[in-house]
SERO-4910 file (N, C-alpha, C, O; in steps of 0.05 Angstrom, whole numbers):
BEGIN
 pado doro    nc1    nc2    nc3   cac1   cac2   cac3    cc1    cc2    cc3    oc1    oc2    oc3
  Met    A   2323   2337   -278   2329   2362   -265   2326   2385   -285   2339   2385   -306
  Lys    A   2309   2404   -278   2305   2427   -295   2331   2443   -296   2343   2448   -275
  Lys    A   2338   2452   -319   2363   2466   -323   2360   2496   -320   2342   2508   -332
  Tyr    A   2377   2508   -304   2376   2537   -300   2403   2549   -310   2424   2539   -302
  Thr    A   2402   2569   -326   2426   2582   -336   2425   2612   -330   2404   2622   -323
  Tyr    A   2447   2625   -334   2448   2653   -329   2469   2666   -348   2488   2652   -356
  Thr    A   2465   2691   -354   2484   2705   -372   2499   2726   -357   2519   2737   -368
  Glu    A   2491   2733   -333   2505   2753   -318   2501   2748   -288   2483   2734   -280
  Ser    A   2519   2760   -272   2517   2759   -243   2515   2788   -233   2529   2806   -242
  Lys    A   2497   2792   -214   2494   2818   -202   2489   2815   -172   2481   2794   -162
  Asp    A   2494   2836   -157   2489   2836   -128   2459   2841   -123   2446   2856   -138
  Thr    A   2448   2828   -103   2420   2832    -97   2414   2860    -86   2392   2870    -90
  Arg    A   2434   2873    -74   2429   2900    -65   2423   2919    -89   2409   2939    -86
  Ser    A   2435   2913   -112   2428   2929   -136   2400   2924   -145   2387   2941   -156
  Gly    A   2390   2899   -140   2362   2894   -146   2344   2910   -128   2323   2920   -137
  Phe    A   2352   2914   -103   2337   2932    -86   2336   2960    -96   2315   2973    -97
  Gly    A   2359   2970   -104   2361   2997   -115   2343   3002   -139   2329   3022   -141
  Ala    A   2343   2982   -157   2326   2984   -181   2296   2982   -173   2279   2996   -184
  Gly    A   2290   2964   -154   2263   2962   -145   2253   2986   -130   2229   2994   -134
  Leu    A   2270   2999   -114   2262   3023   -100   2255   3045   -120   2236   3060   -116
  Leu    A   2271   3048   -140   2266   3068   -161   2239   3063   -174   2224   3082   -178
  Glu    A   2234   3038   -182   2209   3032   -195   2186   3036   -177   2165   3046   -185
  Ala    A   2188   3028   -152   2167   3032   -132   2161   3062   -129   2138   3070   -126
  Gly    A   2182   3078   -129   2179   3107   -126   2165   3119   -150   2150   3138   -147
  Arg    A   2170   3108   -173   2156   3118   -197   2126   3111   -197   2110   3126   -207
  Lys    A   2120   3088   -185   2093   3078   -184   2076   3092   -163   2052   3095   -166
  Asp    A   2089   3100   -141   2074   3111   -118   2088   3135   -106   2111   3132    -96
  Pro    A   2077   3159   -108   2090   3183    -97   2094   3182    -67   2108   3199    -56
  Asn    A   2080   3164    -53   2084   3162    -24   2109   3147    -15   2116   3147      8
  Val    A   2122   3133    -34   2146   3119    -28   2169   3139    -22   2175   3156    -39
  Val    A   2181   3136      1   2204   3153      9   2226   3135     19   2222   3112     25
  Ala    A   2250   3146     20   2273   3130     28   2289   3145     49   2292   3169     48
  Leu    A   2300   3129     68   2317   3140     89   2342   3123     89   2341   3099     84
  Cys    A   2365   3135     96   2390   3120     96   2407   3130    119   2407   3153    127
  Ala    A   2422   3110    130   2440   3116    152   2469   3118    142   2486   3102    150
  Asp    A   2474   3137    124   2500   3143    114   2513   3121     97   2537   3117     98
  Leu    A   2496   3106     83   2506   3084     66   2492   3084     39   2483   3063     29
  Ile    A   2490   3107     27   2475   3110      2   2486   3092    -20   2471   3077    -33
  Gly    A   2512   3092    -24   2525   3076    -44   2522   3046    -39   2516   3031    -58
  Ser    A   2525   3038    -14   2523   3010     -7   2494   3000    -11   2491   2976    -18
  Leu    A   2475   3017     -7   2446   3009    -10   2436   3014    -38   2413   3008    -44
  Lys    A   2453   3025    -55   2445   3030    -83   2421   3048    -86   2403   3043   -102
  Met    A   2420   3069    -70   2398   3088    -70   2402   3112    -88   2385   3129    -89
  Asn    A   2425   3113   -101   2432   3137   -117   2412   3145   -138   2405   3168   -140
  Asp    A   2402   3125   -153   2383   3131   -174   2356   3142   -163   2344   3160   -175
  Phe    A   2348   3131   -141   2323   3141   -128   2327   3170   -120   2310   3187   -124
  Ile    A   2350   3176   -108   2356   3203    -98   2357   3223   -121   2348   3245   -119
  Lys    A   2370   3214   -143   2372   3231   -166   2345   3239   -178   2341   3262   -186
  Glu    A   2327   3220   -179   2300   3225   -190   2281   3238   -171   2264   3253   -178
  Phe    A   2284   3231   -145   2265   3241   -125   2280   3253   -101   2278   3242    -78
  Pro    A   2296   3273   -104   2312   3284    -82   2295   3294    -59   2304   3292    -36
  Glu    A   2271   3303    -64   2254   3313    -42   2242   3290    -26   2230   3295     -5
  Arg    A   2244   3266    -35   2233   3243    -22   2254   3226     -8   2249   3202     -1
  Phe    A   2278   3237     -5   2300   3222      8   2309   3237     33   2311   3262     33
  Phe    A   2315   3222     54   2324   3234     79   2350   3220     88   2350   3196     94
  Gln    A   2372   3236     89   2397   3225     99   2398   3229    129   2400   3252    139
  Ile    A   2396   3208    144   2395   3209    173   2422   3209    186   2426   3218    209
  Gly    A   2442   3199    172   2469   3196    184   2471   3171    200   2453   3154    199
  Ile    A   2494   3168    214   2498   3143    230   2482   3145    256   2493   3149    277
  Ala    A   2456   3143    252   2437   3145    275   2413   3127    268   2391   3136    264
  Glu    A   2419   3101    268   2399   3081    259   2374   3080    275   2352   3078    265
  Ala    A   2377   3083    302   2353   3083    319   2335   3107    312   2310   3104    311
  Asn    A   2347   3130    308   2332   3153    301   2318   3149    274   2295   3157    270
  Met    A   2332   3135    255   2320   3130    229   2295   3114    231   2275   3119    217
  Met    A   2294   3094    248   2270   3077    252   2247   3094    263   2224   3091    255
  Gly    A   2254   3111    282   2233   3128    293   2221   3147    273   2197   3152    272
  Ile    A   2239   3159    257   2230   3178    236   2212   3163    216   2192   3173    207
  Ala    A   2221   3139    208   2206   3123    189   2178   3117    199   2158   3119    185
  Ala    A   2176   3109    225   2150   3104    237   2133   3129    236   2109   3127    231
  Gly    A   2145   3152    242   2130   3177    242   2120   3184    214   2097   3194    211
  Leu    A   2136   3179    193   2128   3185    166   2103   3170    157   2088   3180    141
  Thr    A   2099   3146    168   2075   3130    160   2049   3144    169   2028   3139    157
  Ile    A   2051   3160    190   2026   3173    199   2016   3192    178   1992   3198    177
  Gly    A   2034   3202    161   2026   3219    138   2022   3203    113   2023   3214     91
  Asn    A   2017   3177    116   2012   3159     93   2036   3155     75   2033   3145     52
  Lys    A   2060   3162     84   2084   3155     69   2091   3126     72   2083   3113     91
  Ile    A   2105   3115     52   2115   3088     53   2145   3088     54   2158   3088     33
  Pro    A   2156   3089     78   2185   3093     81   2201   3066     79   2193   3046     90
  Phe    A   2223   3068     64   2243   3046     63   2267   3056     77   2280   3076     70
  Thr    A   2275   3042     99   2300   3049    113   2323   3032    102   2319   3009     95
  Gly    A   2346   3044    100   2369   3030     88   2394   3031    104   2404   3053    110
  Thr    A   2404   3008    111   2431   3005    123   2438   2975    123   2423   2959    113
  Phe    A   2461   2968    134   2469   2940    135   2450   2924    152   2438   2935    171
  Ala    A   2447   2899    147   2428   2882    162   2435   2882    191   2417   2881    208
  Asn    A   2460   2882    198   2468   2883    227   2457   2907    241   2447   2906    263
  Phe    A   2459   2930    227   2450   2955    239   2420   2959    236   2408   2975    250
  Ser    A   2408   2944    217   2379   2945    213   2363   2929    233   2339   2932    235
  Thr    A   2377   2912    249   2363   2894    267   2374   2896    295   2362   2907    313
  Gly    A   2398   2884    299   2410   2883    326   2413   2909    339   2408   2912    363
  Arg    A   2422   2929    324   2427   2955    336   2402   2970    343   2402   2987    361
  Val    A   2380   2964    330   2356   2980    333   2331   2963    339   2309   2971    333
  Tyr    A   2336   2941    352   2314   2922    356   2292   2934    374   2268   2930    368
  Asp    A   2299   2949    394   2278   2961    411   2261   2981    395   2237   2981    399
  Gln    A   2274   2997    379   2258   3017    363   2240   3003    343   2217   3012    339
  Ile    A   2249   2981    331   2232   2967    312   2209   2954    327   2186   2955    318
  Arg    A   2215   2942    350   2194   2929    365   2172   2948    374   2148   2944    370
  Gln    A   2181   2970    386   2162   2989    398   2148   3007    378   2124   3010    379
  Ser    A   2164   3019    361   2154   3040    343   2143   3030    317   2126   3043    305
  Ile    A   2152   3006    308   2143   2996    282   2125   2971    285   2102   2972    275
  Ala    A   2135   2950    297   2120   2925    298   2096   2928    317   2073   2922    308
  Tyr    A   2100   2936    341   2078   2939    361   2057   2958    351   2033   2954    355
  Ser    A   2066   2979    337   2048   2999    327   2037   2993    299   2021   3008    288
  Asp    A   2046   2971    288   2037   2962    261   2041   2984    240   2023   2991    225
  Lys    A   2065   2996    240   2071   3017    221   2080   3006    194   2093   2985    193
  Asn    A   2073   3019    173   2078   3010    146   2107   3017    137   2111   3031    117
  Val    A   2126   3007    152   2155   3012    147   2167   2988    133   2162   2965    141
  Lys    A   2184   2993    113   2199   2972     99   2228   2975    107   2242   2994    100
  Ile    A   2238   2955    121   2266   2955    131   2283   2940    111   2283   2916    110
  Ala    A   2298   2956     96   2315   2945     75   2343   2940     86   2357   2958     94
  Ala    A   2351   2914     87   2375   2906    101   2395   2893     82   2391   2871     73
  Ser    A   2416   2907     77   2436   2898     58   2459   2885     73   2461   2886     98
  His    A   2478   2872     58   2502   2860     69   2496   2840     91   2510   2838    111
  Ala    A   2475   2824     87   2467   2804    107   2485   2779    105   2496   2773     83
  Gly    A   2487   2764    126   2500   2738    126   2531   2740    125   2542   2761    130
  Leu    A   2543   2718    119   2572   2716    117   2584   2730     94   2607   2740     95
  Thr    A   2569   2732     72   2580   2742     47   2585   2772     47   2593   2783     26
  Leu    A   2580   2786     69   2591   2812     72   2622   2811     70   2635   2830     61
  Gly    A   2633   2788     78   2661   2782     72   2681   2795     90   2681   2790    115
  Glu    A   2699   2810     79   2723   2820     93   2717   2838    116   2734   2842    133
  Asp    A   2693   2850    118   2687   2867    141   2685   2852    167   2687   2864    188
  Gly    A   2682   2826    166   2684   2809    190   2659   2807    207   2638   2817    200
  Ala    A   2663   2793    229   2641   2785    246   2625   2808    258   2601   2805    263
  Thr    A   2638   2830    263   2624   2853    276   2603   2865    257   2583   2876    266
  His    A   2607   2862    231   2588   2872    211   2570   2851    199   2548   2857    191
  Gln    A   2579   2826    199   2562   2804    190   2541   2799    211   2546   2802    235
  Ile    A   2517   2791    202   2497   2782    221   2484   2757    211   2476   2754    188
  Leu    A   2482   2738    230   2471   2711    224   2447   2705    241   2437   2683    242
  Glu    A   2437   2726    255   2414   2722    273   2390   2739    265   2370   2738    278
  Asp    A   2392   2754    244   2372   2774    237   2345   2762    230   2324   2773    237
  Ile    A   2345   2740    215   2319   2727    208   2304   2719    233   2280   2724    236
  Gly    A   2319   2707    252   2306   2699    277   2295   2723    293   2273   2722    303
  Leu    A   2311   2744    294   2302   2768    308   2276   2779    296   2258   2786    311
  Met    A   2276   2781    270   2253   2794    257   2229   2777    255   2206   2787    258
  Lys    A   2232   2751    251   2208   2735    248   2193   2731    275   2170   2724    275
  Met    A   2207   2736    297   2194   2734    323   2175   2758    329   2159   2756    347
  Leu    A   2178   2779    314   2161   2803    319   2134   2799    307   2131   2794    283
  Pro    A   2113   2800    323   2086   2797    313   2080   2817    290   2086   2840    292
  Gly    A   2069   2806    268   2061   2823    246   2083   2829    226   2078   2842    206
  Met    A   2108   2821    232   2130   2828    214   2132   2807    192   2134   2783    197
  Thr    A   2133   2816    167   2137   2799    144   2167   2799    139   2181   2819    139
  Val    A   2178   2775    133   2207   2771    129   2212   2759    101   2203   2737     95
  Ile    A   2226   2774     85   2231   2766     57   2262   2765     52   2277   2783     60
  Asn    A   2270   2744     39   2299   2739     33   2302   2729      4   2304   2705      0
  Pro    A   2302   2747    -15   2302   2738    -44   2330   2727    -52   2350   2731    -38
  Cys    A   2330   2714    -76   2353   2699    -83   2372   2711   -104   2395   2705   -105
  Asp    A   2362   2730   -120   2379   2742   -141   2370   2770   -147   2351   2780   -134
  Tyr    A   2383   2783   -166   2377   2811   -172   2347   2815   -180   2334   2832   -169
  Asn    A   2338   2799   -199   2311   2802   -209   2290   2798   -187   2271   2813   -185
  Gln    A   2294   2777   -170   2275   2772   -149   2275   2793   -128   2255   2800   -116
  Thr    A   2299   2804   -122   2300   2826   -103   2286   2851   -113   2273   2865    -98
  Lys    A   2290   2857   -138   2276   2880   -150   2245   2876   -148   2231   2894   -139
  Ala    A   2236   2852   -155   2207   2846   -154   2197   2847   -125   2175   2856   -120
  Ala    A   2213   2837   -107   2205   2836    -78   2203   2864    -67   2185   2870    -51
  Thr    A   2220   2882    -75   2220   2910    -66   2194   2924    -75   2181   2938    -60
  Ile    A   2187   2919   -100   2163   2931   -111   2138   2920    -97   2119   2934    -91
  Ala    A   2139   2893    -92   2116   2881    -78   2114   2891    -49   2092   2894    -39
  Ala    A   2136   2895    -36   2136   2905     -9   2124   2932     -7   2110   2939     12
  Ala    A   2129   2949    -27   2118   2976    -27   2087   2976    -29   2074   2993    -18
  Lys    A   2077   2956    -43   2048   2954    -46   2034   2940    -22   2010   2944    -18
  Tyr    A   2049   2926     -7   2039   2911     16   2036   2928     41   2055   2943     47
  Tyr    A   2013   2927     55   2011   2943     79   2020   2928    103   2012   2905    108
  Gly    A   2039   2940    118   2049   2928    142   2079   2928    142   2092   2931    122
  Pro    A   2091   2924    166   2120   2923    168   2133   2900    153   2123   2877    155
  Val    A   2154   2905    139   2168   2885    123   2198   2887    128   2209   2909    129
  Tyr    A   2210   2863    132   2240   2862    133   2249   2849    107   2242   2826    101
  Leu    A   2264   2864     92   2274   2856     65   2304   2852     67   2319   2871     70
  Arg    A   2313   2827     64   2341   2820     69   2355   2814     42   2344   2799     26
  Phe    A   2378   2826     37   2393   2821     13   2423   2824     18   2431   2830     41
  Gly    A   2439   2821     -2   2468   2818      3   2486   2835    -15   2478   2850    -32
  Arg    A   2512   2831     -9   2533   2847    -22   2545   2833    -47   2550   2848    -67
  Pro    A   2550   2807    -48   2565   2795    -70   2548   2793    -95   2524   2792    -94
  Val    A   2562   2791   -118   2548   2785   -143   2542   2755   -143   2558   2738   -136
  Val    A   2518   2749   -152   2508   2721   -154   2494   2718   -180   2485   2738   -192
  Pro    A   2492   2693   -191   2478   2689   -216   2450   2700   -216   2435   2697   -197
  Val    A   2442   2713   -239   2415   2722   -242   2401   2702   -259   2405   2700   -284
  Phe    A   2383   2686   -247   2371   2663   -261   2341   2664   -260   2328   2647   -273
  Thr    A   2328   2682   -244   2299   2683   -244   2290   2703   -265   2306   2719   -275
  Ala    A   2264   2702   -272   2254   2718   -294   2253   2747   -288   2247   2755   -266
  Glu    A   2260   2763   -308   2259   2792   -304   2231   2803   -300   2227   2823   -286
  Asp    A   2211   2789   -312   2184   2799   -311   2167   2783   -290   2143   2782   -292
  Gln    A   2180   2770   -271   2166   2754   -252   2146   2770   -235   2150   2794   -230
  Val    A   2125   2756   -226   2106   2767   -207   2114   2756   -179   2114   2732   -175
  Phe    A   2120   2774   -161   2129   2766   -134   2105   2765   -116   2092   2785   -111
  Glu    A   2099   2741   -105   2077   2738    -87   2088   2733    -59   2100   2713    -53
  Ile    A   2083   2752    -41   2092   2750    -13   2078   2725     -1   2054   2722     -2
  Gly    A   2095   2708     11   2084   2684     25   2080   2660      7   2069   2640     16
  Lys    A   2087   2662    -19   2083   2640    -37   2110   2629    -47   2125   2643    -61
  Ala    A   2115   2604    -40   2140   2592    -48   2142   2588    -78   2121   2587    -92
  Val    A   2166   2585    -89   2170   2580   -117   2182   2552   -121   2203   2546   -111
  Met    A   2168   2536   -136   2178   2509   -142   2198   2511   -165   2191   2519   -187
  Leu    A   2223   2504   -159   2244   2505   -179   2248   2479   -194   2255   2479   -218
  Asn    A   2244   2457   -180   2246   2431   -193   2229   2410   -178   2232   2408   -153
  Glu    A   2213   2396   -192   2197   2375   -179   2213   2349   -178   2226   2341   -197
  Gly    A   2212   2336   -154   2227   2311   -150   2212   2293   -131   2191   2300   -121
  Thr    A   2223   2269   -127   2210   2249   -111   2226   2238    -88   2215   2226    -70
  Asp    A   2252   2243    -87   2270   2230    -68   2275   2247    -43   2277   2236    -21
  Val    A   2278   2273    -46   2285   2291    -23   2275   2319    -30   2275   2327    -53
  Thr    A   2267   2333    -10   2259   2361    -13   2282   2379     -3   2292   2376     19
  Ile    A   2291   2397    -20   2311   2417    -13   2297   2444    -12   2287   2454    -32
  Ile    A   2297   2456     12   2284   2482     15   2306   2503     21   2320   2501     41
  Ala    A   2308   2522      3   2330   2542      5   2320   2570      4   2298   2575     -6
  Thr    A   2336   2588     14   2329   2617     14   2354   2634      8   2376   2626     14
  Gly    A   2350   2657     -4   2372   2676     -9   2393   2665    -27   2387   2651    -46
  His    A   2418   2670    -20   2441   2661    -36   2443   2631    -38   2456   2621    -57
  Leu    A   2431   2616    -20   2433   2587    -20   2414   2574    -41   2416   2550    -45
  Val    A   2397   2590    -53   2379   2579    -74   2396   2569    -98   2391   2548   -108
  Trp    A   2415   2586   -106   2432   2578   -129   2449   2553   -122   2452   2536   -138
  Glu    A   2458   2552    -97   2474   2529    -88   2456   2504    -88   2465   2482    -95
  Ala    A   2431   2507    -82   2412   2485    -82   2408   2475   -110   2406   2450   -115
  Ile    A   2406   2493   -129   2403   2485   -157   2427   2469   -166   2425   2448   -180
  Gln    A   2451   2479   -159   2476   2464   -167   2477   2437   -153   2485   2418   -165
  Ala    A   2468   2436   -128   2467   2410   -114   2448   2391   -128   2454   2367   -130
  Gly    A   2425   2401   -138   2406   2385   -152   2418   2372   -177   2412   2349   -183
  Glu    A   2435   2387   -191   2448   2376   -215   2468   2354   -207   2471   2334   -221
  Ile    A   2482   2358   -185   2501   2337   -176   2486   2312   -167   2494   2290   -174
  Leu    A   2464   2316   -153   2448   2294   -144   2435   2278   -167   2433   2254   -166
  Glu    A   2428   2292   -188   2417   2279   -211   2436   2259   -223   2428   2237   -231
  Lys    A   2461   2266   -224   2482   2248   -234   2486   2224   -216   2496   2203   -225
  Met    A   2477   2227   -191   2479   2204   -172   2453   2188   -171   2451   2169   -155
  Gly    A   2434   2195   -188   2409   2181   -189   2389   2189   -168   2370   2175   -163
  Ile    A   2393   2213   -156   2375   2223   -135   2359   2246   -147   2370   2265   -158
  Asp    A   2332   2244   -145   2313   2263   -156   2305   2282   -135   2288   2276   -118
  Ala    A   2316   2306   -135   2311   2326   -114   2289   2346   -122   2288   2356   -144
  Glu    A   2271   2351   -103   2252   2372   -106   2263   2397    -93   2271   2396    -70
  Ile    A   2265   2419   -108   2278   2443    -99   2258   2466    -97   2244   2472   -117
  Ile    A   2256   2478    -73   2236   2499    -69   2251   2524    -59   2268   2524    -41
  Asn    A   2244   2547    -72   2255   2573    -64   2235   2586    -45   2214   2595    -53
  Ile    A   2243   2587    -19   2227   2601      1   2238   2629      4   2256   2634     20
  His    A   2227   2647    -12   2236   2675    -10   2222   2690     13   2233   2710     23
  Thr    A   2199   2680     21   2185   2692     44   2186   2673     67   2173   2652     67
  Ile    A   2201   2680     88   2204   2662    111   2181   2666    131   2174   2648    145
  Lys    A   2170   2690    131   2146   2695    146   2128   2715    131   2137   2737    125
  Pro    A   2104   2707    124   2091   2682    129   2102   2659    112   2108   2663     88
  Leu    A   2105   2636    124   2116   2612    111   2094   2599     94   2071   2598    102
  Asp    A   2102   2589     71   2083   2574     54   2081   2546     64   2093   2527     53
  Asp    A   2064   2542     84   2061   2516     96   2052   2495     76   2062   2472     76
  Glu    A   2033   2502     60   2022   2482     41   2043   2471     22   2044   2447     17
  Ala    A   2060   2489     11   2081   2479     -8   2100   2460      6   2108   2440     -6
  Ile    A   2107   2466     30   2126   2449     45   2114   2422     52   2126   2401     48
  Leu    A   2090   2423     63   2077   2398     71   2070   2380     47   2073   2356     49
  Thr    A   2062   2392     25   2057   2376      1   2082   2363     -9   2081   2339    -18
  Ser    A   2104   2377     -8   2129   2366    -18   2140   2343      0   2147   2322    -11
  Val    A   2141   2347     26   2152   2327     43   2134   2302     45   2143   2280     51
  Lys    A   2108   2306     40   2091   2282     39   2099   2264     17   2097   2239     19
  Lys    A   2109   2276     -5   2117   2260    -28   2145   2249    -25   2150   2226    -32
  Thr    A   2164   2265    -14   2192   2257    -13   2200   2243     13   2218   2225     13
  Gly    A   2188   2250     35   2193   2237     61   2218   2246     75   2224   2235     96
  Cys    A   2231   2267     65   2254   2278     80   2261   2306     68   2253   2312     46
  Val    A   2275   2322     84   2279   2350     76   2306   2360     85   2316   2353    107
  Val    A   2318   2377     68   2342   2392     75   2336   2422     72   2326   2430     52
  Thr    A   2342   2437     93   2339   2466     91   2366   2479     88   2386   2470    100
  Ala    A   2368   2501     72   2393   2513     66   2390   2544     67   2373   2555     55
  Glu    A   2408   2556     83   2406   2585     88   2433   2596     97   2449   2583    109
  Glu    A   2437   2622     91   2461   2636    100   2454   2651    126   2451   2675    127
  His    A   2451   2635    147   2441   2644    172   2448   2624    193   2455   2601    187
  Asn    A   2447   2632    218   2451   2613    240   2430   2591    238   2407   2596    231
  Arg    A   2438   2566    243   2418   2544    243   2396   2548    264   2375   2536    262
  Leu    A   2402   2564    284   2382   2570    305   2366   2595    297   2378   2616    294
  Gly    A   2340   2591    295   2324   2615    290   2317   2622    262   2302   2641    257
  Gly    A   2329   2608    242   2324   2616    215   2303   2601    200   2284   2591    212
  Leu    A   2307   2598    174   2288   2583    158   2285   2554    167   2263   2544    169
  Gly    A   2307   2541    173   2307   2513    181   2290   2509    206   2275   2489    207
  Asp    A   2292   2527    225   2275   2524    249   2246   2529    243   2228   2516    255
  Ser    A   2240   2547    225   2212   2551    217   2200   2526    204   2177   2518    210
  Val    A   2216   2513    187   2207   2489    174   2204   2466    195   2184   2452    194
  Ala    A   2223   2464    213   2222   2443    234   2197   2447    252   2184   2428    259
  His    A   2191   2472    258   2168   2478    275   2143   2469    261   2125   2457    274
  Leu    A   2141   2475    235   2117   2466    220   2115   2436    219   2093   2425    224
  Leu    A   2137   2422    212   2136   2394    209   2131   2379    236   2117   2359    236
  Ser    A   2141   2390    258   2137   2377    283   2107   2377    291   2098   2359    305
  Arg    A   2093   2397    282   2064   2399    288   2046   2385    268   2026   2373    275
  Lys    A   2055   2385    242   2037   2376    221   2045   2349    209   2028   2333    201
  Arg    A   2071   2345    206   2081   2320    193   2110   2315    200   2128   2323    185
  Pro    A   2115   2302    222   2143   2297    230   2159   2283    208   2150   2262    197
  Thr    A   2182   2295    201   2197   2286    178   2227   2289    184   2235   2309    196
  Pro    A   2244   2270    175   2273   2273    178   2282   2299    165   2275   2305    142
  Gln    A   2299   2314    179   2308   2340    168   2337   2344    175   2347   2337    196
  Glu    A   2352   2355    156   2380   2364    160   2382   2393    153   2368   2403    135
  Tyr    A   2400   2407    167   2405   2436    163   2431   2440    148   2451   2428    154
  Val    A   2430   2459    129   2455   2470    118   2453   2500    126   2439   2516    114
  Ala    A   2469   2506    146   2469   2533    158   2494   2536    175   2508   2517    180
  Val    A   2499   2560    184   2521   2565    202   2515   2552    229   2493   2555    240
  Asp    A   2534   2536    240   2529   2520    263   2534   2535    289   2554   2531    303
  Asp    A   2515   2554    295   2516   2568    321   2543   2581    327   2555   2577    348
  Ser    A   2552   2598    308   2577   2612    312   2575   2639    298   2558   2644    281
  Phe    A   2594   2657    306   2597   2682    291   2614   2676    266   2626   2655    263
  Gly    A   2615   2696    248   2631   2694    225   2659   2704    230   2668   2705    253
  Glu    A   2673   2711    208   2700   2721    210   2707   2735    183   2690   2735    165
  Ser    A   2730   2747    182   2738   2761    157   2748   2741    137   2761   2721    143
  Gly    A   2741   2746    111   2749   2729     89   2733   2736     65   2714   2751     66
  Thr    A   2740   2724     42   2724   2729     18   2698   2714     21   2697   2694     35
  Pro    A   2677   2723      7   2652   2708      9   2655   2679      2   2643   2662     16
  Ala    A   2670   2672    -19   2673   2644    -27   2687   2628     -5   2679   2606      1
  Gln    A   2708   2639      7   2722   2626     28   2704   2620     52   2705   2599     64
  Leu    A   2688   2640     59   2670   2637     82   2648   2617     77   2641   2602     95
  Met    A   2637   2618     53   2615   2599     47   2626   2570     49   2612   2552     58
  Glu    A   2651   2566     39   2662   2540     41   2669   2532     69   2662   2509     78
  Lys    A   2682   2550     84   2690   2543    112   2666   2537    129   2667   2519    146
  Tyr    A   2644   2552    126   2621   2549    144   2600   2529    132   2578   2527    142
  Gly    A   2607   2515    111   2590   2494    101   2565   2502     87   2544   2490     91
  Leu    A   2567   2523     70   2544   2534     56   2546   2531     26   2538   2549     11
  Thr    A   2555   2508     17   2560   2504    -12   2541   2482    -22   2528   2468     -7
  Ala    A   2541   2479    -49   2526   2458    -61   2535   2431    -51   2519   2413    -47
  Glu    A   2561   2428    -48   2572   2402    -38   2562   2396    -10   2556   2372     -4
  Asn    A   2559   2416      7   2548   2411     34   2518   2403     32   2509   2387     49
  Ile    A   2504   2414     13   2476   2407     10   2474   2377      1   2457   2363     11
  Val    A   2492   2369    -17   2492   2342    -26   2498   2323     -2   2485   2302      0
  Leu    A   2517   2330     14   2523   2313     38   2499   2311     57   2493   2290     68
  Ala    A   2485   2334     60   2462   2334     78   2439   2317     66   2425   2303     81
  Val    A   2437   2317     39   2416   2300     27   2422   2271     31   2404   2255     38
  Lys    A   2447   2263     28   2455   2235     33   2448   2227     61   2438   2205     66
  Lys    A   2454   2244     80   2450   2238    108   2420   2236    115   2412   2218    129
  Val    A   2404   2255    104   2376   2254    111   2361   2231     97   2342   2220    108
  Met    A   2370   2224     74   2358   2201     60   2363   2175     74   2346   2156     73
  Ser    A   2385   2173     88   2391   2149    104   2373   2146    128   2371   2125    140
  Arg    A   2359   2168    135   2341   2168    159   2312   2163    151   2295   2162    169
  Lys    A   2306   2161    126   2278   2157    118   2268   2130    127   2245   2123    122
***
């Protein structure tokens, strides 16, 4: 098992803030809009350096999406910023009609996704957003795993033409990917090569998958671990090549088991290579108030849950 270490923990939303600033420095067409959550979206540095390229829309998320779509007509590259719940469920019609259907070059930056929003509870947590967004034709869906990868993903999204949903979170998590990484949209990252089971993880669950791999190694199980940061387009080749070797797969995500990464993988395998699969995801329920750690444990999103899923799926080979 390849060893991954870290010296600090940071929130992925801060990676977005750093990436937005860098993207703004690289391209004068990059602009930012926010729905009254500047601090939460870590947009302060961008605003300080480019005040004329920032638009405070207020608590009017639907209006924000419409304005962002309009800005693209003038060749601007708008990043909209609010919580993932308000970036998707509240404004789905506006995204569908004004952005996706019209193929507008809007980047939807969605913070505080999943259960790890924590104490704000089920009304602010969203576990359906990946499913909502990946169903939209032409929408790219990205869910990076740590600060560095989120920064790199933000910069890559600015360079990419077309609507992008960029999902990230609130809690601090280990920073273990390279600071100078090249982020390739649609290209999976192989974290550890193995022969016994494939673990495919996204977002905050990537670090949990790495920890699970270390536990499994002590049990004599050689896990192949893949970081799927881009859920759409999915890296079909990486997944099919891996499961051909291992013969079984576990998917891990901070999302409802319905409609997320696991379902995308299952859809691929059912058509191309039927393979035993187990899900580590929220089991078709809403969240609740609690600390991120408490919620991850209660809803079965830990390294230990991945280990249990591996044992179960290996028994089905």
